[in-house]
LUMZATI-900381 format. One record per residue (C-alpha): residue number from 1; residue in three letters; x, y, z. Coordinates in steps of 0.05 Angstrom, whole numbers, plus 5000, padded with zeros to 4 digits. Example, Ala and Ser with C-alpha at 12.3 -4.5 7.8 and 13.67 -1.06 7.14 Angstrom:
BEGIN
+-----+-----+------+------+------+
:   n : res :   px :   py :   pz :
+-----+-----+------+------+------+
:   1 : ALA : 5246 : 4910 : 5156 :
:   2 : SER : 5273 : 4979 : 5143 :
+-----+-----+------+------+------+
REM end
This chain:
BEGIN
+-----+-----+------+------+------+
:   n : res :   px :   py :   pz :
+-----+-----+------+------+------+
:   1 : ARG : 3450 : 2176 : 0966 :
:   2 : ASP : 3404 : 2198 : 0910 :
:   3 : ILE : 3443 : 2164 : 0854 :
:   4 : ASP : 3442 : 2099 : 0892 :
:   5 : ASP : 3366 : 2104 : 0897 :
:   6 : ILE : 3361 : 2115 : 0822 :
:   7 : ASP : 3409 : 2058 : 0809 :
:   8 : ALA : 3366 : 2013 : 0854 :
:   9 : LEU : 3306 : 2029 : 0809 :
:  10 : VAL : 3346 : 2007 : 0748 :
:  11 : GLN : 3368 : 1944 : 0783 :
:  12 : THR : 3295 : 1930 : 0801 :
:  13 : MET : 3275 : 1939 : 0728 :
:  14 : THR : 3328 : 1889 : 0704 :
:  15 : THR : 3306 : 1836 : 0754 :
:  16 : LEU : 3232 : 1838 : 0739 :
:  17 : ALA : 3202 : 1782 : 0698 :
:  18 : PRO : 3178 : 1799 : 0628 :
:  19 : THR : 3107 : 1789 : 0651 :
:  20 : GLN : 3113 : 1842 : 0706 :
:  21 : PHE : 3091 : 1899 : 0661 :
:  22 : GLU : 3061 : 1943 : 0715 :
:  23 : GLU : 3119 : 1936 : 0764 :
:  24 : TRP : 3170 : 1951 : 0709 :
:  25 : SER : 3131 : 2011 : 0683 :
:  26 : SER : 3123 : 2038 : 0753 :
:  27 : ALA : 3198 : 2032 : 0767 :
:  28 : ASN : 3213 : 2065 : 0700 :
:  29 : TYR : 3165 : 2122 : 0715 :
:  30 : ARG : 3196 : 2132 : 0785 :
:  31 : PHE : 3266 : 2131 : 0753 :
:  32 : HIS : 3248 : 2189 : 0707 :
:  33 : ARG : 3212 : 2228 : 0760 :
:  34 : ARG : 3269 : 2220 : 0810 :
:  35 : ILE : 3321 : 2245 : 0761 :
:  36 : TYR : 3284 : 2310 : 0751 :
:  37 : GLU : 3268 : 2316 : 0825 :
:  38 : LEU : 3344 : 2320 : 0837 :
:  39 : SER : 3342 : 2389 : 0804 :
:  40 : GLU : 3299 : 2414 : 0862 :
:  41 : GLN : 3263 : 2457 : 0811 :
:  42 : ARG : 3190 : 2449 : 0832 :
:  43 : HIS : 3160 : 2480 : 0769 :
:  44 : THR : 3205 : 2440 : 0723 :
:  45 : VAL : 3188 : 2376 : 0760 :
:  46 : ARG : 3114 : 2392 : 0754 :
:  47 : LEU : 3121 : 2402 : 0679 :
:  48 : VAL : 3163 : 2339 : 0670 :
:  49 : VAL : 3111 : 2299 : 0709 :
:  50 : GLN : 3057 : 2324 : 0662 :
:  51 : VAL : 3099 : 2302 : 0602 :
:  52 : LEU : 3113 : 2235 : 0635 :
:  53 : ASN : 3039 : 2223 : 0644 :
:  54 : LEU : 3025 : 2241 : 0571 :
:  55 : VAL : 3079 : 2195 : 0543 :
:  56 : GLU : 3069 : 2137 : 0591 :
:  57 : PRO : 3024 : 2097 : 0544 :
:  58 : TYR : 3076 : 2102 : 0489 :
:  59 : VAL : 3132 : 2082 : 0536 :
:  60 : ARG : 3092 : 2020 : 0555 :
:  61 : MET : 3081 : 2003 : 0483 :
:  62 : HIS : 3154 : 2014 : 0467 :
:  63 : ALA : 3178 : 1971 : 0525 :
:  64 : HIS : 3127 : 1916 : 0527 :
:  65 : VAL : 3096 : 1910 : 0458 :
:  66 : LEU : 3157 : 1926 : 0416 :
:  67 : GLY : 3203 : 1887 : 0462 :
:  68 : SER : 3251 : 1944 : 0477 :
:  69 : ARG : 3258 : 1931 : 0552 :
:  70 : PRO : 3330 : 1907 : 0548 :
:  71 : ASN : 3352 : 1968 : 0507 :
:  72 : ILE : 3314 : 2014 : 0554 :
:  73 : GLU : 3347 : 1983 : 0614 :
:  74 : GLN : 3415 : 1993 : 0583 :
:  75 : GLN : 3398 : 2066 : 0570 :
:  76 : ARG : 3376 : 2074 : 0643 :
:  77 : ALA : 3442 : 2043 : 0666 :
:  78 : ALA : 3480 : 2091 : 0621 :
:  79 : THR : 3441 : 2149 : 0653 :
:  80 : VAL : 3462 : 2126 : 0722 :
:  81 : ALA : 3534 : 2120 : 0699 :
:  82 : ALA : 3532 : 2192 : 0673 :
:  83 : LEU : 3503 : 2216 : 0738 :
:  84 : ARG : 3557 : 2179 : 0778 :
:  85 : ALA : 3610 : 2210 : 0734 :
:  86 : GLY : 3581 : 2279 : 0746 :
:  87 : ASN : 3585 : 2290 : 0671 :
:  88 : SER : 3527 : 2335 : 0650 :
:  89 : ALA : 3545 : 2333 : 0576 :
:  90 : LEU : 3545 : 2257 : 0577 :
:  91 : LEU : 3480 : 2257 : 0616 :
:  92 : TYR : 3448 : 2303 : 0565 :
:  93 : ASP : 3473 : 2260 : 0507 :
:  94 : THR : 3449 : 2196 : 0540 :
:  95 : ILE : 3379 : 2223 : 0554 :
:  96 : GLU : 3374 : 2253 : 0485 :
:  97 : ALA : 3396 : 2188 : 0452 :
:  98 : SER : 3345 : 2149 : 0493 :
:  99 : ILE : 3289 : 2195 : 0472 :
: 100 : LEU : 3309 : 2194 : 0399 :
: 101 : ALA : 3316 : 2118 : 0398 :
: 102 : GLY : 3248 : 2109 : 0430 :
: 103 : ARG : 3216 : 2156 : 0380 :
: 104 : ALA : 3249 : 2121 : 0321 :
: 105 : GLU : 3227 : 2053 : 0344 :
: 106 : LEU : 3155 : 2076 : 0356 :
: 107 : VAL : 3151 : 2111 : 0289 :
: 108 : ALA : 3181 : 2050 : 0254 :
: 109 : SER : 3126 : 2007 : 0284 :
: 110 : MET : 3072 : 2051 : 0255 :
: 111 : THR : 3042 : 2046 : 0187 :
: 112 : GLY : 3001 : 2093 : 0144 :
: 113 : PRO : 3005 : 2167 : 0126 :
: 114 : ILE : 3016 : 2193 : 0196 :
: 115 : ALA : 3076 : 2148 : 0205 :
: 116 : GLU : 3103 : 2169 : 0137 :
: 117 : SER : 3099 : 2242 : 0156 :
: 118 : LEU : 3140 : 2229 : 0220 :
: 119 : ARG : 3196 : 2193 : 0185 :
+-----+-----+------+------+------+
REM end
């Protein structure tokens, strides 16, 4: 089942050692891609993959440099729970909260005029 596959990615992420940056990032990328592939909307998936590729360096910094892996893993588990519940509103809220939390943490880690303009 698709949700089980996505859940397996989350479980993989939680079992990887903190030093396994590449493996964790790869599982996280596949997690996101797979969620959007469930829509079976080829063009949407293509656009999402482009965005994933653009934000990947920031996701890596967020997870590995800022130490946010545990929080990210909790957010991924919450996403799986929303999928299992079939609750689209909860899924939307969970994904939105994850994006906003990541953005806030990245901006908070920055200094200088650009960071100030984003706050």
